N, C-alpha and C positions, 0 to 999 in steps of 0.2 A: 202453084204459086201464081197469083195474078200479077200483072205488070206493075200495078201500083205498089206492090211489096218489093218487086225486083229493083225498081229504080233506087230507092234509098239504100238497099243492100249493096248495089253496085257502087254507089258513092262511098259507102263505109269501107268496102273492100279496097277500093282504089286509094282512099285516104290512108288506110292502114298500110297498104302495100308500100306506098311512097315513104311514109313516116318511119316505119319499122326498118325498111331497107337502109334509109339514111342513118338511123341510130345504130344499126348493126355494123355498118362500115365505119362509123365514127368511134365506136367503143369496142365491142368484143373482137371484131375482125379488122381493126385498124392496121395492125402489122401485116396481115395477109393482103389487105387492099393496097397498101403502099408497096409491098413486095412485088405485086403484079407490075407496077410501073417501074420500079428500080430494076427489075429483071429485064425490062425492055428498054433500058438505056436512060431512064430519068434519073437525075440526081436525087439524093434522099430529101433535101429541102423542097424541091419541086414536087416530088411524089407526095410528100406530106401536105403541101399546099393544095394540090389538086384533089387529094382524098378529102381533106376538110371541106373545101369549097363544094365539091360534088355532093358530099353528105349533107351539108347545110341546104343546098339547093333541093335535094330530095325531100328533106324534112319540110322545107318551105312549101313545096308543091303539095305534100300531103296535107298540111294545114290549110292551104288555099282551097283544095278540093273539099275539105270538110266543112268550110264555112259557106253559108248560103250566098253571101254577097260576092265571094270570089271563086265560087265553084267553077263557073264556065271558063274564066281566064286560067284558073289552075289546071283544068283539063287540057286546054290548048298548050299551056306551058309544058305540061307533062308529055304531051305528044312530041313537041319540038325537042325537048331535052332527050327523050328516048331515041329519036332519030339521030340527034347529035351523038349520043353515046354509041349507037350502033355504027355510025360512020367512023367515029374516032377509033373504036375498037377494031373495026375492019382494017384500018390503017396501022394502028399502033400495036395491037395485040390480036392478030387474026387467028391465032391458035385458040382463043377463047370461044370461037364459034363451035369447036368440037369438044368443049369441056364436058365431062361426064354429067354434071348437073344442069347443063344447058342454060347458064346465066344469061347469055345473049339471045338464045332461042326463045326464052320466055318473054322477051321484050315485044315481040310481034303480037302475041295475043293480048298483052297489056295495052298496046296501042289500039287494037281493035275494040277492046272493052271501053277505053276512053272515048273512042268515036261513037260507040253505041250510047254511052252515057250522055254525050253531047246532044245526040239526036233526040233522045228521050227526056232530056233534062227540062223540067219545068223551072220557071223562075221561082225557086223555093223561097 
């Protein structure tokens, strides 16, 4: 696969990654997502607010990455939010770092993929 095919594929994968993860946390996994926070001392209303806000942010990032005019800022926002999620989880839910499905461990490669996308991004 030549680089010119890899670039749009990378953008599509990242846009889907962010959008789908936001939709999953907002709908089918909403109770599980809020339970993570309530299990770590958050009140139910605060856990709901954080889950909704972070899900909407994820969806927003996915849409921003998908659009030509906002792709670059969307990638930068995705990197910043990923780092924020990783830092927050390290403080609030450090046990998630050893979760069997590696929810936080996957964030590192996603950041690297966003950096690669930024470097190879043409102003589409």
